[in-house]
N, C-alpha and C positions, 0 to 999 in steps of 0.2 A: 413669453413662454408659458405653456399651460401647466397647471399643477398635475401631478400624477393621479391617475384614476384609482379609485378604491376597488378592490376585488371583493365581490359579494361572497360571503361565507358559503353559500350554497354552491357556487361555482368551484370553490376549493374542494368541497366535499365530493362533488361529481368527478373532479379531476383525480382525487385520491382513490375513489372507487374504481375508475377506469384503469388506473395504474396497478391497483391490487389485483384486478381480474385478468391482467396479462394482455390487455388490448394493445399495448405498445410493443409487444414482442411476439415472435412466432409462437403459437401454442401447440404446434405439432411438428413432426419431423418427416422427412422423406428419406427412407433408407434404401440403399441399393447394395447389391453384393452378389456373391456367388455361393452356391451350395455344392459341395462335392462329397462323394461317398468313396472311401478308400482312395482318395486322390483323383477320382474321375468325376467329371461334372454330372450332377443329377439330371437326367434327361427330362423328366417330367415329375411334377409334384406341386406342393404348396408349402408356404412358410407363413406362420401366424405369429404376430406379436401380441402378447397378453399384457396389457398395462396393469399397474397396481390398483387402479380405480375400476377395474372390470372391463375396460375397453378392449376389444379384440379387432385387429386389422389383419386382413389376409391378402396375400399376393400369390400368383402362380409362379412356379419355377419352370423355365423353359431352357433346355440345353445349359443348365447350370447357373443361369442368371435370374435375378428377381429385382423388382422395384416395387416398394410399398409406400403409399402416401397416407398421411394422417396418423402416424404412429405417435402415441402420447409420450411426451418426454418423461424421463425417470427410468426406474428399473422395469424391464420387460422380460418376462419369461418367453422363450421362443420354442415353438413346436414345428416339426417338419414331417411331412408325409411324402412318400414316393408313390407314383402311379405307374403301372406297367405301360410300356410304349409298344404299340403295334407298328413295326417298321414297314409293313406292306406285305404284299403277296410275293412269294418266291416261286418262280416258275422253273422247273427243272428242264423243260423243253419248250421251244416256241409253240405258240398256239396259232393255228391257221383256221380262219373262219371265212365264210363267204359274206359279202355285204348283207347286213340285216340279221345274220345269225348271232345268237347270244354266245358269249364265251362261257362254257360250262366246265372246262377242265382241259387237261392235256389231250389234244386230239389223237395222239397215238396210243397212249396207255389208258386214257379215261380217268386218270387221277385228278382230283380236285386240289388245287394248290392250297397250302396252309399258310396263314400269316405267321410271321416271326415276332414273337413277343419278347421284348427285352425288359427284364425286371432288375431293379436295384433295391432289394429289400434292405431296410434299415431296422435297427432294434426298436421295438414298440415304445420304449420309454421316451423316445424323441417325439412321438406323436401325442403324448399325454401331458396336459398342462401340469398335473400334480407331480409327475415323475421326471420331466425333462431337466437335465442338468444345464441346459442352455439358458443363460441369463445375461442380459447386456444392459449397460447404462446408455440410454438414448438421450441425445440432446436435441433441442429444437433446431430446425434448419435442415441441412443436408449432412448425411454421413454414410460411410460405407462399413458394412459388417459382412465379412466372409465367414461361412460356416463349414467346418469340416466334420464329417460324420464317419463312424466306422460302419462297415458292412455287417449285415446280420450273419452270425456264425451259427451253423447248424450243429 
């Protein structure tokens, strides 16, 4: 039987430094969730997680859902912005063209169709890091955070 090997003090110091730096545990989080305005999914926008150490991680919001990777664990202030959505062109009458002719408007009335813009304005305080009331404790690994916002009242 062999005698146990001695551990060199430098190896213990290196192991302690690695453990203290967090190398043996996830150092960031992946957060998924939903954003709604007055109970309706936010069609388009962005959500930002502002870590206490100054790190900022951003994800887009599409049809109410978001997924952000690399969020620092700990307390995070969260900001949200909404972006107007252009749903497309609305034609009041069919457009008839001959092959090769550009579509320039309603062939009968000469009207040019207008896009439909859908806006979901939210109060500005949710877009400003200094003012947002949204703050969440983020843990390393995976978690879900659903965000409910009020609509902007005029």
